[in-house]
C-alpha positions as CSV (number, residue, x, y, z in Angstrom):
1,M,-19.9,-67.0,60.0
2,S,-22.4,-64.4,59.0
3,R,-21.0,-61.9,61.5
4,N,-17.5,-62.3,60.1
5,L,-18.8,-61.6,56.6
6,R,-20.7,-58.5,57.9
7,D,-17.5,-57.2,59.6
8,D,-15.5,-57.8,56.5
9,A,-18.1,-55.9,54.4
10,M,-18.1,-52.9,56.8
11,T,-14.3,-52.8,56.9
12,G,-14.3,-52.9,53.1
13,S,-16.8,-50.0,52.8
14,D,-14.8,-47.9,55.2
15,R,-11.7,-48.2,53.2
16,E,-10.8,-45.3,50.8
17,P,-10.6,-46.3,47.2
18,P,-7.1,-46.3,45.8
19,K,-6.2,-43.1,44.0
20,Q,-5.6,-43.5,40.3
21,R,-2.9,-41.5,38.6
22,D,-4.3,-39.3,35.8
23,D,-1.8,-39.5,33.0
24,R,-4.2,-38.0,30.4
25,L,-2.9,-35.1,28.3
26,P,-5.0,-31.8,28.4
27,L,-7.5,-31.8,25.6
28,A,-7.0,-29.3,22.8
29,F,-9.6,-26.6,22.2
30,P,-12.3,-27.4,19.7
31,E,-12.2,-25.5,16.4
32,N,-15.1,-23.3,17.4
33,V,-13.4,-22.2,20.7
34,T,-10.8,-19.6,20.7
35,A,-8.2,-19.4,23.4
36,L,-8.1,-16.0,25.1
37,P,-4.8,-14.2,24.9
38,S,-2.7,-13.6,28.0
39,A,-3.2,-10.4,30.0
40,D,0.0,-8.8,28.6
41,R,-0.9,-9.7,25.1
42,R,-4.4,-8.5,25.5
43,E,-3.1,-5.2,26.8
44,R,-0.9,-4.8,23.7
45,L,-3.9,-5.4,21.5
46,R,-5.8,-2.7,23.3
47,V,-3.0,-0.2,22.8
48,I,-2.9,-0.9,19.1
49,E,-6.7,-0.7,18.9
50,A,-6.7,2.7,20.7
51,L,-4.0,4.2,18.5
52,L,-5.7,3.1,15.3
53,F,-9.1,4.3,16.4
54,A,-7.9,7.8,17.4
55,A,-5.6,8.3,14.4
56,S,-6.8,10.7,11.8
57,E,-4.8,8.9,9.1
58,P,-3.5,5.3,8.6
59,L,-0.5,4.4,10.8
60,D,2.5,2.3,9.7
61,E,3.9,-0.6,11.8
62,E,6.9,1.4,12.9
63,T,4.7,4.0,14.5
64,L,2.6,1.4,16.3
65,A,5.7,-0.5,17.5
66,G,7.0,2.7,19.1
67,H,4.2,2.4,21.7
68,L,5.0,-1.2,22.6
69,P,7.9,-2.9,24.3
70,S,10.9,-3.5,22.1
71,G,11.0,-6.8,20.2
72,E,7.2,-7.1,20.1
73,D,5.9,-8.9,17.1
74,I,3.8,-6.1,15.7
75,A,2.8,-8.0,12.6
76,A,1.4,-10.9,14.5
77,L,-0.6,-8.5,16.8
78,L,-2.0,-6.7,13.8
79,E,-3.0,-10.0,12.1
80,E,-4.7,-11.1,15.3
81,L,-6.6,-7.8,15.6
82,Q,-7.5,-7.9,11.9
83,G,-9.0,-11.4,12.5
84,F,-11.0,-10.1,15.5
85,Y,-12.6,-7.3,13.5
86,A,-13.1,-9.4,10.3
87,G,-16.8,-10.0,10.9
88,R,-17.7,-6.7,12.6
89,G,-19.1,-3.4,11.4
90,V,-15.6,-1.9,11.1
91,N,-12.6,-3.8,9.6
92,L,-8.9,-3.4,10.1
93,V,-7.5,-3.0,6.6
94,R,-4.0,-2.3,5.1
95,V,-3.9,0.6,2.7
96,A,-0.8,2.1,1.2
97,G,1.4,0.0,3.4
98,K,-0.3,1.3,6.6
99,W,-3.2,0.2,8.8
100,A,-6.6,1.9,9.5
101,F,-10.1,1.0,10.5
102,R,-12.7,1.1,7.7
103,T,-16.4,0.6,7.6
104,A,-17.3,-2.9,6.4
105,D,-18.0,-3.0,2.7
106,D,-21.4,-4.5,3.0
107,L,-22.5,-1.7,5.4
108,A,-21.2,1.2,3.3
109,F,-24.8,1.9,2.1
110,L,-25.8,2.9,5.6
111,L,-23.3,5.8,5.6
112,E,-24.1,7.2,2.2
113,R,-26.3,9.9,3.5
114,H,-23.6,11.0,5.9
115,A,-20.8,11.2,3.3
116,V,-19.4,14.6,2.4
117,D,-20.6,15.8,-1.0
118,Q,-17.3,16.3,-2.8
119,R,-16.8,17.8,-6.3
120,R,-16.7,15.2,-9.0
121,L,-13.7,15.2,-11.3
122,S,-14.2,15.9,-14.9
123,K,-13.6,13.3,-17.6
124,A,-10.4,15.0,-18.6
125,A,-9.2,14.9,-15.0
126,L,-10.1,11.2,-14.6
127,E,-8.3,10.3,-17.8
128,T,-5.2,12.4,-16.7
129,L,-5.2,10.7,-13.3
130,A,-5.4,7.3,-14.9
131,I,-2.5,8.1,-17.3
132,V,-0.4,9.4,-14.4
133,A,-1.1,6.2,-12.3
134,Y,-0.3,3.7,-15.1
135,H,2.5,5.6,-16.9
136,Q,4.3,7.4,-14.1
137,P,6.7,9.1,-14.2
138,V,5.0,11.0,-17.0
139,T,5.3,14.6,-18.4
140,R,2.5,16.8,-19.5
141,A,3.5,16.4,-23.2
142,E,3.3,12.6,-22.8
143,I,-0.1,12.9,-21.2
144,E,-1.3,14.9,-24.2
145,E,0.2,12.4,-26.6
146,I,-1.6,9.5,-24.9
147,R,-5.0,11.3,-24.7
148,G,-4.6,12.8,-28.2
149,V,-5.8,16.3,-27.1
150,S,-4.1,19.2,-25.4
151,L,-4.3,19.3,-21.6
152,S,-5.5,22.3,-19.6
153,K,-3.1,23.5,-16.9
154,G,-6.0,23.6,-14.5
155,T,-6.5,19.9,-14.8
156,L,-3.0,19.1,-13.3
157,D,-3.5,21.9,-10.8
158,L,-6.7,20.3,-9.6
159,L,-5.1,16.9,-9.2
160,L,-2.2,18.4,-7.4
161,E,-4.6,20.2,-5.0
162,T,-6.4,16.9,-4.2
163,G,-3.0,15.5,-3.2
164,W,-3.4,12.4,-5.5
165,I,-0.5,13.3,-7.7
166,R,2.9,15.0,-7.1
167,M,5.7,16.5,-9.0
168,R,8.5,13.9,-9.0
169,G,11.4,15.6,-10.9
170,R,12.5,16.8,-14.3
171,R,12.9,14.7,-17.4
172,R,16.4,14.8,-18.9
173,S,15.3,16.1,-22.3
174,P,15.1,19.6,-24.0
175,G,13.1,22.0,-21.8
176,R,13.5,19.7,-18.8
177,P,9.8,19.1,-18.3
178,I,8.3,18.2,-14.9
179,T,7.4,14.5,-14.4
180,Y,4.4,13.5,-12.4
181,G,3.5,10.5,-10.2
182,T,0.9,9.4,-7.7
183,T,1.0,9.8,-3.9
184,P,0.1,7.6,-0.9
185,A,-3.1,9.7,-0.6
186,F,-4.1,8.2,-4.0
187,L,-3.8,4.7,-2.7
188,E,-5.6,5.5,0.5
189,H,-8.5,7.2,-1.3
190,F,-9.1,4.3,-3.8
191,G,-8.3,1.6,-1.3
192,F,-5.2,0.1,-2.8
193,E,-2.4,-1.4,-0.7
194,T,0.2,-0.8,-3.5
195,I,0.1,0.7,-7.0
196,E,0.5,-2.8,-8.4
197,D,-3.1,-3.5,-7.2
198,L,-4.5,-1.3,-10.1
199,P,-6.7,-3.3,-12.4
200,G,-5.1,-5.0,-15.3
201,L,-6.2,-5.5,-18.9
202,G,-8.6,-8.4,-18.1
203,E,-10.2,-6.6,-15.1
204,L,-10.7,-3.4,-17.2
205,K,-12.4,-5.3,-19.9
206,G,-14.6,-7.2,-17.5
207,A,-15.7,-3.9,-16.0
208,G,-16.6,-2.6,-19.4
209,L,-14.0,0.2,-19.3
210,L,-12.2,-1.0,-22.4
211,D,-13.6,-2.0,-25.7
212,N,-13.2,-5.6,-26.6
213,A,-12.0,-4.6,-30.1
214,L,-8.6,-3.4,-29.1
215,P,-5.8,-2.8,-31.6
216,P,-3.2,-5.6,-31.9
217,G,-0.4,-5.5,-29.4
218,F,-2.4,-3.3,-27.0
219,S,-1.3,-3.8,-23.4
220,V,-1.7,-2.1,-20.0
221,P,1.7,-1.0,-18.5
222,L,2.8,-2.3,-15.2
223,P,2.6,0.7,-12.8
224,S,5.3,1.7,-10.4
225,D,5.4,4.5,-7.9
226,A,8.9,4.1,-6.6
227,D,10.2,7.2,-4.7
228,G,13.6,7.1,-6.3
229,L,14.2,9.0,-9.5
230,R,14.8,7.1,-12.6
231,E,17.9,7.4,-14.9
232,D,16.1,9.9,-17.1
233,E,15.0,12.1,-14.2
234,D,16.7,15.0,-12.3
235,P,15.6,16.4,-9.0
236,L,13.1,19.3,-9.2
237,D,15.5,21.8,-7.6
238,S,18.6,20.8,-9.6
239,E,20.3,23.1,-12.1
240,P,20.5,22.2,-15.7
241,G,23.6,20.0,-16.1
242,E,26.4,21.0,-18.5
243,E,26.0,19.1,-21.7
244,E,29.0,17.9,-23.6
245,P,29.7,20.1,-26.6
246,L,28.9,18.6,-30.0
247,A,31.9,20.3,-31.5
248,A,35.0,21.9,-30.0
249,E,34.7,25.6,-29.1
250,A,37.0,28.1,-30.8
251,D,38.9,28.8,-27.6
252,D,39.6,25.0,-27.2
253,I,41.2,24.7,-30.7
254,D,45.0,25.0,-30.9
255,P,45.8,27.4,-33.8
256,D,49.1,25.7,-34.4
257,A,47.6,22.3,-34.7
258,S,47.5,20.8,-38.2
259,P,44.5,19.1,-39.7
260,S,46.3,15.8,-39.6
261,S,46.9,16.1,-35.9
262,D,43.3,17.0,-35.3
263,R,42.1,13.9,-37.1
264,S,44.6,11.7,-35.2
265,A,43.3,13.1,-31.9
266,I,39.8,12.3,-32.8
């Protein structure tokens, strides 16, 4: 009896355990674990990273997409790359509708001694630049009216030399004065994505740039730097248009016409 039990026990131990079917779903990655991109996607990120790193100026999405296979989601790639650099010493930022690497804001103090010592703008130049940014398109006479003092020609020349303002067109008014507006270089230098990012009334007050005792009805205009000319602007190189005469010229008057016929024609 004991021998049979021992044989049965040996036979049972030699048997392979039945294989169980694993129907469990793959576990999702924890929140603190990031799934690595595929090899192809990783290569596309490297291409974008290299282009932005070597560029001397910000690049737009169209330029970056030209170096990738057609149909590639460039916006998603840039967003992923921006997230990758979010906590690093350099950040991928969007300025003036384009993309560029910039030193992290909290580390800017480390590079202060390496910055180029540029000439500071005068108070008149800063005021003029602010008026052009908020009131564009604006003429020289309108700038003088807002500032309340005459404007030196050298001030506009200096701002044009920096590349922060440009001549847009000519105002459809007597004398056809030139209108001025800001440039993408203005947005890039001051770190704005669009001109609408300029500080509003509340922000200017909070920064102490405006007096709290402002006149009634005071407001900050909504800036716009649209490339297209407005209805009251002509192109810079256009010839003065022929204005409709206020009165009929002598050659246009019929000498045989009676006063009554003139009045009826009018």
